[in-house]
C-alpha positions as CSV (number, residue, x, y, z in Angstrom):
1,X,12.1,-11.7,18.4
2,X,10.1,-8.0,18.7
3,X,10.3,-6.0,15.4
4,X,12.6,-3.7,14.7
5,X,11.6,0.2,14.6
6,X,13.2,2.1,12.3
7,X,13.1,5.6,12.1
8,X,13.4,7.5,8.6
9,X,12.1,11.1,7.4
10,X,10.5,11.1,4.2
11,X,11.9,14.2,2.7
12,X,15.0,12.4,2.6
13,X,14.9,8.6,3.9
14,X,18.4,7.1,4.6
15,X,19.0,4.5,1.6
16,X,21.0,2.0,4.3
17,X,17.7,2.0,6.2
18,X,16.0,1.1,2.8
19,X,18.2,-1.6,2.0
20,X,17.9,-3.3,5.3
21,X,14.0,-3.1,5.1
22,X,14.4,-4.2,1.3
23,X,16.5,-7.1,2.5
24,X,13.7,-8.2,5.1
25,X,11.5,-8.0,2.2
26,X,13.0,-10.1,0.3
27,X,13.7,-12.7,2.8
28,X,9.7,-12.9,3.6
29,X,9.3,-10.6,5.8
30,X,6.3,-8.3,6.6
31,X,6.8,-4.7,7.5
32,X,4.4,-1.5,8.6
33,X,4.9,1.6,7.2
34,X,4.3,5.7,6.7
35,X,1.8,6.4,3.4
36,X,0.4,9.9,2.6
37,X,-2.8,8.7,4.5
38,X,-2.8,6.2,7.0
39,X,-0.1,3.5,8.2
40,X,-0.2,0.6,5.9
41,X,1.1,-3.2,6.7
42,X,2.3,-5.0,3.9
43,X,5.3,-7.2,2.2
44,X,6.5,-8.2,-1.1
45,X,3.3,-9.1,-3.6
46,X,5.2,-12.0,-4.9
47,X,6.0,-13.6,-1.5
48,X,3.0,-15.8,-1.2
49,X,3.7,-17.1,2.3
50,X,4.2,-13.4,3.6
51,X,1.1,-12.6,1.9
52,X,-0.5,-15.0,3.9
53,X,1.0,-13.9,6.9
54,X,-0.8,-10.5,6.3
55,X,-3.9,-12.1,5.9
56,X,-3.6,-13.8,9.3
57,X,-2.7,-10.5,10.8
58,X,-5.6,-8.8,9.4
59,X,-7.6,-11.9,10.1
60,X,-8.8,-12.2,6.0
61,X,-9.1,-15.3,4.2
62,X,-5.9,-15.2,0.9
63,X,-8.7,-15.6,-1.7
64,X,-11.2,-12.8,0.0
65,X,-8.2,-10.0,0.3
66,X,-9.0,-6.7,-1.0
67,X,-5.1,-5.8,-0.8
68,X,-4.0,-2.9,-3.0
69,X,-0.4,-2.8,-3.7
70,X,2.0,0.4,-3.8
71,X,3.7,1.2,-6.9
72,X,6.6,3.5,-7.9
73,X,5.3,5.2,-10.3
74,X,3.0,5.0,-13.8
75,X,5.3,3.2,-15.8
76,X,5.0,0.3,-12.6
77,X,1.4,0.2,-13.4
78,X,1.4,-1.0,-17.0
79,X,3.0,-3.8,-15.8
80,X,0.0,-5.3,-13.8
81,X,-3.1,-3.5,-15.2
82,X,-4.4,-3.6,-18.8
83,X,-6.6,-2.2,-21.0
84,X,-6.0,1.1,-19.5
85,X,-7.5,3.9,-21.5
86,X,-6.0,7.1,-21.8
87,X,-8.7,9.1,-20.1
88,X,-8.1,7.1,-16.9
89,X,-4.4,7.2,-17.5
90,X,-4.3,11.4,-17.6
91,X,-6.3,11.3,-14.5
92,X,-3.6,9.2,-12.7
93,X,-0.8,11.2,-14.4
94,X,-2.4,14.4,-13.2
95,X,-3.4,12.8,-9.6
96,X,-0.2,11.0,-8.4
97,X,1.6,10.5,-6.4
98,X,-1.3,11.2,-4.3
99,X,-3.9,9.9,-1.4
100,X,-5.9,7.8,-4.3
101,X,-6.5,4.1,-5.1
102,X,-7.1,2.9,-8.5
103,X,-9.0,-0.1,-9.4
104,X,-8.0,-1.4,-12.8
105,X,-8.3,-4.4,-14.9
106,X,-5.4,-6.8,-13.7
107,X,-3.6,-8.8,-16.0
108,X,-1.7,-12.1,-15.5
109,X,1.4,-10.6,-13.9
110,X,-0.1,-9.8,-11.1
111,X,0.1,-12.9,-8.4
112,X,-2.9,-15.6,-8.2
113,X,-3.3,-15.1,-4.3
114,X,-3.6,-11.2,-4.8
115,X,-6.2,-11.3,-7.3
116,X,-7.8,-14.5,-5.9
117,X,-11.7,-14.2,-7.2
118,X,-11.2,-10.8,-9.0
119,X,-10.3,-9.4,-12.1
120,X,-9.1,-6.3,-10.4
121,X,-6.1,-4.8,-8.6
122,X,-6.0,-1.6,-6.6
123,X,-3.1,0.4,-7.3
124,X,-1.5,3.2,-5.0
125,X,1.5,5.5,-5.6
126,X,1.4,7.4,-2.2
127,X,2.8,11.1,-1.9
128,X,5.6,9.8,0.7
129,X,8.9,8.9,-0.2
130,X,9.3,5.9,2.4
131,X,7.2,3.3,0.6
132,X,8.3,4.9,-3.0
133,X,11.9,3.8,-2.2
134,X,11.1,0.9,-0.9
135,X,9.3,-0.5,-3.2
136,X,12.0,1.2,-6.2
137,X,14.7,-0.3,-4.3
138,X,12.8,-3.8,-4.0
139,X,12.1,-3.6,-8.2
140,X,8.3,-4.6,-7.5
141,X,4.9,-3.6,-5.6
142,X,4.4,-4.5,-1.8
143,X,1.1,-5.0,-0.3
144,X,-0.6,-2.5,1.2
145,X,-3.8,-2.7,3.7
146,X,-4.5,-0.2,6.1
147,X,-3.7,-0.8,9.8
148,X,-7.2,-0.1,11.7
149,X,-7.5,0.7,15.5
150,X,-9.4,-0.7,18.3
151,X,-11.0,2.6,19.3
152,X,-14.3,2.9,18.0
153,X,-13.1,6.7,17.6
154,X,-10.3,6.4,16.2
155,X,-10.6,4.4,13.0
156,X,-7.0,4.2,11.8
157,X,-3.5,4.0,14.2
158,X,-1.7,6.8,14.0
159,X,1.1,7.2,16.5
160,X,4.2,4.8,15.2
161,X,5.0,3.9,18.8
162,X,1.2,3.0,20.0
163,X,1.6,1.2,16.7
164,X,4.5,-0.4,17.5
165,X,3.6,-1.8,21.2
166,X,0.4,-3.3,19.1
167,X,2.2,-5.0,16.3
168,X,5.9,-5.4,17.4
169,X,5.3,-9.5,18.3
170,X,3.6,-9.8,14.5
171,X,6.0,-8.3,12.1
172,X,9.5,-7.7,11.7
173,X,9.9,-4.3,10.8
174,X,7.8,-0.9,12.1
175,X,8.9,2.3,10.3
176,X,8.3,5.5,12.3
177,X,7.7,8.1,9.6
178,X,6.2,10.4,12.4
179,X,2.1,10.7,12.7
180,X,0.2,9.3,10.1
181,X,-3.2,10.8,9.4
182,X,-7.0,9.0,10.4
183,X,-8.3,9.5,6.6
184,X,-7.5,6.7,3.9
185,X,-7.3,7.1,0.5
186,X,-10.0,8.3,-2.1
187,X,-10.8,4.7,-4.1
188,X,-11.6,4.9,-7.5
189,X,-13.1,2.6,-9.8
190,X,-11.7,2.9,-13.3
191,X,-13.5,-0.6,-14.5
192,X,-16.8,1.6,-15.0
193,X,-17.4,4.1,-17.1
194,X,-17.3,7.0,-16.1
195,X,-15.0,5.8,-13.3
196,X,-16.5,6.0,-9.8
197,X,-15.8,6.9,-6.8
198,X,-16.5,3.9,-4.1
199,X,-14.9,5.7,-1.2
200,X,-14.4,8.7,-0.1
201,X,-11.2,9.5,1.3
202,X,-8.6,11.9,1.9
203,X,-8.1,12.9,-2.3
204,X,-10.7,15.0,-4.1
205,X,-10.7,13.3,-7.4
206,X,-12.9,15.7,-9.0
207,X,-10.0,18.4,-9.0
208,X,-8.2,15.8,-11.4
209,X,-11.3,14.9,-14.0
């Protein structure tokens, strides 16, 4: 059965549709959704079969995954990360929600399949109400990994209708939240002192440091 295409507006996502998406996630479903950068593909972080399915779609081995996850707010982060020092927390407080992925030391609440051989976890709080409302309603984070385009010029798929054509037989729900951006999040490794930008993306962290 092809995926359901659900239209949502990030200014005011309809709660009934959010509840429907969350029910699918709780049932082990995989969704594609907008963020404040590129479109992402993900599932409930605690559903191992769904995580393995995302790995198959992305063609990565579960123990080699580089998935980050989306939290609703900073209080969520302390549940999954440890040794969060004050200076890092201050930067995160100033810059989030925003187009950043922060790599932090993970604690034992992070599912084993996610930090398979690593002791770190990537955390996102995107400046987009759609994924944040989904996570809030679900009660725990969802995986986030970018959707890449086969086109060599356009690295990321930005058009929800084209994304639907490509992925409709691979996932359960595709959320049309309008055109996505073509630049991913900036990745900051906070396990190093001082913190280090490992990928320049949409966010400029220098204004918050």
